[in-house]
Each structure stands twice: as C-alpha cells, then as structure tokens.
FIKOLZA-1660 file (N, C-alpha, C; in steps of 0.1 Angstrom, whole numbers, plus 5000, padded with zeros to 4 digits):
% residues 143
   i   px   py   pz ch aa at
   1 4959 4915 4765  A  M  N
   1 4961 4912 4779  A  M CA
   1 4963 4924 4788  A  M  C
   2 4970 4935 4784  A  P  N
   2 4972 4947 4792  A  P CA
   2 4959 4953 4797  A  P  C
   3 4948 4953 4788  A  E  N
   3 4935 4958 4793  A  E CA
   3 4929 4950 4804  A  E  C
   4 4930 4937 4803  A  A  N
   4 4925 4928 4813  A  A CA
   4 4932 4929 4826  A  A  C
   5 4946 4931 4825  A  T  N
   5 4953 4932 4838  A  T CA
   5 4951 4945 4844  A  T  C
   6 4950 4956 4836  A  T  N
   6 4948 4969 4842  A  T CA
   6 4934 4970 4848  A  T  C
   7 4925 4963 4842  A  D  N
   7 4911 4963 4848  A  D CA
   7 4911 4956 4862  A  D  C
   8 4919 4945 4864  A  V  N
   8 4920 4939 4877  A  V CA
   8 4925 4949 4887  A  V  C
   9 4936 4956 4883  A  I  N
   9 4942 4966 4892  A  I CA
   9 4933 4977 4895  A  I  C
  10 4926 4982 4885  A  N  N
  10 4917 4993 4887  A  N CA
  10 4906 4989 4897  A  N  C
  11 4901 4977 4896  A  R  N
  11 4891 4972 4905  A  R CA
  11 4897 4970 4919  A  R  C
  12 4909 4966 4920  A  Y  N
  12 4916 4964 4933  A  Y CA
  12 4918 4978 4940  A  Y  C
  13 4922 4988 4932  A  L  N
  13 4925 5001 4938  A  L CA
  13 4911 5007 4943  A  L  C
  14 4901 5005 4935  A  T  N
  14 4888 5010 4939  A  T CA
  14 4883 5003 4952  A  T  C
  15 4885 4990 4953  A  A  N
  15 4881 4983 4965  A  A CA
  15 4890 4987 4977  A  A  C
  16 4902 4990 4974  A  F  N
  16 4911 4995 4985  A  F CA
  16 4906 5008 4991  A  F  C
  17 4903 5018 4982  A  N  N
  17 4898 5031 4987  A  N CA
  17 4884 5030 4993  A  N  C
  18 4876 5020 4988  A  D  N
  18 4862 5018 4994  A  D CA
  18 4862 5009 5006  A  D  C
  19 4874 5004 5010  A  R  N
  19 4874 4994 5021  A  R CA
  19 4865 4982 5019  A  R  C
  20 4864 4978 5006  A  D  N
  20 4855 4967 5002  A  D CA
  20 4863 4954 5004  A  D  C
  21 4863 4948 5016  A  H  N
  21 4870 4936 5019  A  H CA
  21 4866 4924 5010  A  H  C
  22 4854 4923 5007  A  E  N
  22 4849 4912 4998  A  E CA
  22 4855 4913 4985  A  E  C
  23 4855 4925 4979  A  A  N
  23 4861 4926 4965  A  A CA
  23 4876 4924 4966  A  A  C
  24 4883 4929 4977  A  L  N
  24 4897 4927 4978  A  L CA
  24 4900 4912 4979  A  L  C
  25 4892 4904 4986  A  A  N
  25 4894 4890 4987  A  A CA
  25 4892 4883 4974  A  A  C
  26 4883 4888 4966  A  E  N
  26 4880 4881 4953  A  E CA
  26 4892 4884 4943  A  E  C
  27 4898 4896 4944  A  L  N
  27 4908 4900 4935  A  L CA
  27 4922 4895 4938  A  L  C
  28 4924 4891 4951  A  L  N
  28 4937 4886 4955  A  L CA
  28 4937 4871 4954  A  L  C
  29 4947 4865 4948  A  A  N
  29 4948 4850 4948  A  A CA
  29 4950 4845 4962  A  A  C
  30 4944 4834 4965  A  E  N
  30 4945 4828 4979  A  E CA
  30 4960 4828 4984  A  E  C
  31 4969 4825 4974  A  D  N
  31 4983 4823 4978  A  D CA
  31 4992 4835 4974  A  D  C
  32 4985 4847 4973  A  V  N
  32 4992 4859 4969  A  V CA
  32 5004 4861 4978  A  V  C
  33 5015 4867 4972  A  V  N
  33 5027 4871 4980  A  V CA
  33 5029 4886 4978  A  V  C
  34 5030 4893 4989  A  E  N
  34 5033 4908 4989  A  E CA
  34 5047 4910 4994  A  E  C
  35 5055 4915 4985  A  H  N
  35 5069 4919 4989  A  H CA
  35 5068 4934 4993  A  H  C
  36 5068 4936 5006  A  G  N
  36 5066 4949 5011  A  G CA
  36 5079 4956 5013  A  G  C
  37 5079 4968 5019  A  V  N
  37 5091 4976 5022  A  V CA
  37 5100 4968 5031  A  V  C
  38 5095 4962 5041  A  H  N
  38 5104 4955 5051  A  H CA
  38 5100 4940 5053  A  H  C
  39 5090 4935 5047  A  E  N
  39 5086 4921 5050  A  E CA
  39 5078 4916 5038  A  E  C
  40 5077 4902 5038  A  Q  N
  40 5068 4895 5028  A  Q CA
  40 5056 4891 5036  A  Q  C
  41 5045 4892 5029  A  V  N
  41 5032 4887 5035  A  V CA
  41 5027 4877 5025  A  V  C
  42 5023 4865 5031  A  H  N
  42 5018 4854 5023  A  H CA
  42 5003 4852 5025  A  H  C
  43 4995 4851 5015  A  G  N
  43 4981 4848 5016  A  G CA
  43 4972 4860 5015  A  G  C
  44 4961 4859 5009  A  A  N
  44 4951 4870 5008  A  A CA
  44 4946 4875 5021  A  A  C
  45 4944 4866 5030  A  E  N
  45 4939 4870 5043  A  E CA
  45 4949 4878 5051  A  E  C
  46 4962 4875 5050  A  R  N
  46 4972 4882 5057  A  R CA
  46 4974 4896 5050  A  R  C
  47 4973 4897 5037  A  V  N
  47 4974 4910 5030  A  V CA
  47 4963 4919 5034  A  V  C
  48 4951 4914 5035  A  I  N
  48 4939 4922 5039  A  I CA
  48 4941 4926 5054  A  I  C
  49 4946 4917 5062  A  E  N
  49 4949 4921 5076  A  E CA
  49 4959 4932 5077  A  E  C
  50 4969 4932 5069  A  R  N
  50 4979 4942 5069  A  R CA
  50 4973 4955 5064  A  R  C
  51 4965 4955 5054  A  L  N
  51 4958 4967 5050  A  L CA
  51 4949 4972 5061  A  L  C
  52 4942 4963 5068  A  E  N
  52 4933 4968 5079  A  E CA
  52 4941 4975 5090  A  E  C
  53 4953 4971 5092  A  R  N
  53 4961 4978 5102  A  R CA
  53 4964 4992 5098  A  R  C
  54 4966 4994 5085  A  H  N
  54 4969 5008 5080  A  H CA
  54 4956 5016 5080  A  H  C
  55 4944 5009 5077  A  F  N
  55 4931 5016 5078  A  F CA
  55 4928 5020 5092  A  F  C
  56 4933 5012 5102  A  T  N
  56 4930 5016 5116  A  T CA
  56 4939 5027 5120  A  T  C
  57 4952 5027 5116  A  A  N
  57 4961 5038 5120  A  A CA
  57 4958 5051 5113  A  A  C
  58 4953 5050 5100  A  F  N
  58 4950 5061 5092  A  F CA
  58 4935 5059 5087  A  F  C
  59 4925 5062 5095  A  P  N
  59 4911 5059 5090  A  P CA
  59 4907 5065 5077  A  P  C
  60 4913 5076 5074  A  D  N
  60 4909 5083 5061  A  D CA
  60 4920 5079 5050  A  D  C
  61 4928 5069 5052  A  Y  N
  61 4938 5065 5043  A  Y CA
  61 4932 5062 5029  A  Y  C
  62 4938 5068 5019  A  N  N
  62 4934 5065 5005  A  N CA
  62 4945 5067 4996  A  N  C
  63 4944 5062 4984  A  G  N
  63 4954 5064 4974  A  G CA
  63 4949 5070 4961  A  G  C
  64 4958 5078 4955  A  E  N
  64 4956 5084 4942  A  E CA
  64 4966 5079 4932  A  E  C
  65 4961 5073 4921  A  T  N
  65 4970 5068 4911  A  T CA
  65 4974 5078 4901  A  T  C
  66 4987 5080 4898  A  H  N
  66 4992 5090 4889  A  H CA
  66 4996 5083 4876  A  H  C
  67 5000 5071 4876  A  A  N
  67 5004 5065 4863  A  A CA
  67 5002 5050 4864  A  A  C
  68 4999 5044 4853  A  V  N
  68 4997 5029 4852  A  V CA
  68 5004 5024 4840  A  V  C
  69 5012 5014 4841  A  V  N
  69 5020 5009 4830  A  V CA
  69 5017 4993 4830  A  V  C
  70 5013 4988 4819  A  A  N
  70 5011 4973 4819  A  A CA
  70 5020 4967 4808  A  A  C
  71 5025 4955 4811  A  D  N
  71 5033 4947 4802  A  D CA
  71 5031 4933 4805  A  D  C
  72 5024 4926 4796  A  G  N
  72 5020 4912 4798  A  G CA
  72 5012 4910 4810  A  G  C
  73 5017 4902 4820  A  D  N
  73 5009 4899 4832  A  D CA
  73 5013 4909 4843  A  D  C
  74 5021 4919 4841  A  L  N
  74 5026 4929 4851  A  L CA
  74 5019 4942 4849  A  L  C
  75 5015 4948 4860  A  V  N
  75 5010 4962 4860  A  V CA
  75 5017 4969 4871  A  V  C
  76 5022 4981 4867  A  S  N
  76 5029 4989 4877  A  S CA
  76 5022 5003 4878  A  S  C
  77 5021 5007 4891  A  I  N
  77 5014 5020 4893  A  I CA
  77 5023 5029 4901  A  I  C
  78 5022 5042 4899  A  R  N
  78 5028 5052 4908  A  R CA
  78 5017 5060 4915  A  R  C
  79 5018 5062 4928  A  Y  N
  79 5007 5067 4935  A  Y CA
  79 5011 5076 4946  A  Y  C
  80 5001 5083 4952  A  T  N
  80 5003 5091 4964  A  T CA
  80 4993 5085 4974  A  T  C
  81 4997 5082 4986  A  A  N
  81 4988 5078 4997  A  A CA
  81 4987 5090 5007  A  A  C
  82 4975 5091 5013  A  R  N
  82 4972 5101 5023  A  R CA
  82 4964 5096 5034  A  R  C
  83 4967 5102 5046  A  G  N
  83 4959 5098 5057  A  G CA
  83 4962 5106 5070  A  G  C
  84 4953 5106 5079  A  T  N
  84 4955 5112 5092  A  T CA
  84 4959 5102 5103  A  T  C
  85 4970 5104 5110  A  H  N
  85 4974 5094 5119  A  H CA
  85 4967 5095 5132  A  H  C
  86 4956 5087 5133  A  T  N
  86 4947 5088 5145  A  T CA
  86 4947 5074 5153  A  T  C
  87 4954 5065 5148  A  G  N
  87 4955 5052 5154  A  G CA
  87 4970 5047 5155  A  G  C
  88 4973 5037 5163  A  E  N
  88 4986 5033 5165  A  E CA
  88 4992 5028 5152  A  E  C
  89 5004 5032 5149  A  Y  N
  89 5011 5028 5136  A  Y CA
  89 5025 5023 5140  A  Y  C
  90 5027 5010 5138  A  K  N
  90 5040 5003 5141  A  K CA
  90 5045 5007 5155  A  K  C
  91 5036 5006 5164  A  G  N
  91 5040 5009 5178  A  G CA
  91 5040 5023 5182  A  G  C
  92 5037 5032 5173  A  V  N
  92 5037 5047 5176  A  V CA
  92 5023 5051 5178  A  V  C
  93 5022 5058 5190  A  E  N
  93 5009 5063 5194  A  E CA
  93 5004 5074 5184  A  E  C
  94 4991 5076 5182  A  P  N
  94 4986 5086 5172  A  P CA
  94 4992 5100 5175  A  P  C
  95 4995 5106 5164  A  T  N
  95 5000 5120 5164  A  T CA
  95 4989 5130 5160  A  T  C
  96 4979 5125 5153  A  G  N
  96 4968 5134 5148  A  G CA
  96 4973 5142 5136  A  G  C
  97 4985 5139 5131  A  L  N
  97 4990 5147 5119  A  L CA
  97 4985 5140 5106  A  L  C
  98 4983 5149 5096  A  K  N
  98 4980 5145 5083  A  K CA
  98 4993 5142 5076  A  K  C
  99 4994 5132 5067  A  A  N
  99 5006 5129 5060  A  A CA
  99 5002 5124 5046  A  A  C
 100 5011 5126 5037  A  S  N
 100 5010 5120 5023  A  S CA
 100 5024 5115 5019  A  S  C
 101 5024 5104 5012  A  W  N
 101 5037 5098 5008  A  W CA
 101 5035 5091 4995  A  W  C
 102 5045 5091 4987  A  T  N
 102 5045 5085 4974  A  T CA
 102 5050 5071 4974  A  T  C
 103 5046 5063 4964  A  G  N
 103 5050 5050 4963  A  G CA
 103 5048 5044 4949  A  G  C
 104 5054 5032 4947  A  Q  N
 104 5052 5025 4934  A  Q CA
 104 5049 5011 4938  A  Q  C
 105 5040 5005 4931  A  A  N
 105 5036 4991 4933  A  A CA
 105 5036 4984 4919  A  A  C
 106 5040 4971 4919  A  M  N
 106 5039 4963 4907  A  M CA
 106 5031 4951 4911  A  M  C
 107 5022 4947 4902  A  Y  N
 107 5013 4936 4905  A  Y CA
 107 5015 4926 4893  A  Y  C
 108 5015 4913 4897  A  R  N
 108 5015 4902 4887  A  R CA
 108 5002 4896 4887  A  R  C
 109 4995 4895 4876  A  I  N
 109 4982 4890 4874  A  I CA
 109 4982 4876 4869  A  I  C
 110 4974 4867 4874  A  E  N
 110 4973 4853 4869  A  E CA
 110 4958 4849 4871  A  E  C
 111 4952 4846 4860  A  E  N
 111 4938 4841 4860  A  E CA
 111 4929 4851 4866  A  E  C
 112 4931 4864 4862  A  D  N
 112 4923 4875 4867  A  D CA
 112 4923 4878 4882  A  D  C
 113 4934 4874 4888  A  Q  N
 113 4937 4877 4902  A  Q CA
 113 4951 4881 4904  A  Q  C
 114 4953 4889 4915  A  I  N
 114 4966 4894 4918  A  I CA
 114 4974 4882 4925  A  I  C
 115 4985 4878 4919  A  K  N
 115 4992 4867 4924  A  K CA
 115 5005 4872 4932  A  K  C
 116 5010 4883 4928  A  E  N
 116 5022 4888 4935  A  E CA
 116 5022 4904 4935  A  E  C
 117 5027 4910 4946  A  I  N
 117 5027 4924 4947  A  I CA
 117 5041 4928 4952  A  I  C
 118 5047 4939 4946  A  W  N
 118 5059 4945 4951  A  W CA
 118 5056 4959 4954  A  W  C
 119 5060 4964 4966  A  I  N
 119 5057 4978 4970  A  I CA
 119 5070 4985 4975  A  I  C
 120 5072 4997 4970  A  E  N
 120 5082 5006 4974  A  E CA
 120 5075 5019 4978  A  E  C
 121 5077 5024 4990  A  E  N
 121 5071 5036 4995  A  E CA
 121 5081 5045 5002  A  E  C
 122 5078 5058 5002  A  D  N
 122 5086 5068 5009  A  D CA
 122 5083 5068 5024  A  D  C
 123 5087 5058 5031  A  R  N
 123 5083 5057 5045  A  R CA
 123 5091 5067 5053  A  R  C
 124 5103 5071 5049  A  L  N
 124 5111 5081 5056  A  L CA
 124 5103 5094 5055  A  L  C
 125 5097 5098 5044  A  G  N
 125 5089 5110 5043  A  G CA
 125 5077 5109 5052  A  G  C
 126 5071 5097 5053  A  L  N
 126 5060 5096 5062  A  L CA
 126 5064 5098 5076  A  L  C
 127 5075 5092 5081  A  L  N
 127 5080 5094 5094  A  L CA
 127 5083 5108 5097  A  L  C
 128 5089 5115 5088  A  E  N
 128 5092 5130 5089  A  E CA
 128 5079 5137 5092  A  E  C
 129 5069 5135 5084  A  Q  N
 129 5056 5142 5085  A  Q CA
 129 5049 5139 5098  A  Q  C
 130 5051 5127 5103  A  L  N
 130 5045 5124 5116  A  L CA
 130 5054 5129 5128  A  L  C
 131 5064 5136 5124  A  E  N
 131 5074 5142 5134  A  E CA
 131 5080 5132 5143  A  E  C
 132 5083 5120 5137  A  L  N
 132 5089 5109 5145  A  L CA
 132 5104 5109 5143  A  L  C
 133 5109 5115 5132  A  I  N
 133 5123 5117 5129  A  I CA
 133 5126 5130 5123  A  I  C
 134 5138 5135 5124  A  D  N
 134 5142 5147 5117  A  D CA
 134 5153 5142 5107  A  D  C
 135 5149 5142 5094  A  A  N
 135 5158 5137 5084  A  A CA
 135 5170 5147 5081  A  A  C
 136 5169 5159 5086  A  T  N
 136 5180 5168 5084  A  T CA
 136 5191 5165 5094  A  T  C
 137 5188 5158 5105  A  E  N
 137 5198 5154 5115  A  E CA
 137 5206 5142 5109  A  E  C
 138 5219 5142 5111  A  P  N
 138 5228 5131 5106  A  P CA
 138 5223 5118 5111  A  P  C
 139 5223 5108 5103  A  A  N
 139 5218 5095 5106  A  A CA
 139 5224 5089 5119  A  A  C
 140 5237 5091 5121  A  H  N
 140 5243 5085 5133  A  H CA
 140 5238 5091 5146  A  H  C
 141 5232 5103 5145  A  L  N
 141 5227 5110 5157  A  L CA
 141 5212 5107 5160  A  L  C
 142 5206 5100 5150  A  R  N
 142 5191 5097 5151  A  R CA
 142 5189 5085 5161  A  R  C
 143 5199 5077 5163  A  L  N
 143 5198 5065 5171  A  L CA
 143 5197 5068 5185  A  L  C
% end
C-alpha cells in the first residue's frame, strides 16, 4: 500500500507545481478536508480555490519535496515552497519580494484519492521575508 499512496501524492505534487486543476480535482476526494495552519477547508473545490489564491499571490509559487514517509494510508512530506509576492496575500498588497518557507504536510489516502490533509508551515518566516513583521522585535511591541 505505501507505493500506491506515495504514487497518489507524487501525482498531486506534480499537478500542484504544474497548476493542473483537472488532475488536482481527480486526486482530491470530493469531500476532502484540509486542516490548514489557521482554518479547515472542506471539499475539493474549496481546496483548489485556496490553492488558486496562493497561485495568484505568488504566480511562480512551487514546492520542492525533501522527504516522503508512508505508513498505511498516510503519507507525510517535508517541503520548501518558494514564490515571488506579486499579488495580494491575505489582505497584504504585493511587495515584489521573493520568499521561501518550509512546511510539512500529511495526507490520508482512501480509494486512490486524498481524503484528508494536515499542513504546518513556517508562516512567520514567510511574513519576515515579505518584510511585514520583524521577528526580532518583542511580540508585545508588534501589535
């Protein structure tokens, strides 16, 4: 089973980097749930819409996978994402700055589709690179 589950994830990551919405839709279960950094997204259409917002904010957004671990129906990856901030991101006007941030994602596969996704990313590092915050400043002074 690990080979089959990692194959699904490898196809998903390729579709992600290629912006292949048709392949993404085929690989995501209709009722997929993504447990993101700050929110849950329900349904393949909503997950793809969320991805599209990132692609708009960072048109050259792509990911590089560093490690893949599979156990039963779960596949976990460690990755680096990169992109240039040329579109609005979470209400922030484009900075034109290039950024890279690390993350980990875990996927649960059911019937050759992604049924559930958990994502943890270094969003603080991303905000620092976009010069939106100064992490060296004490947290109580950032507000």
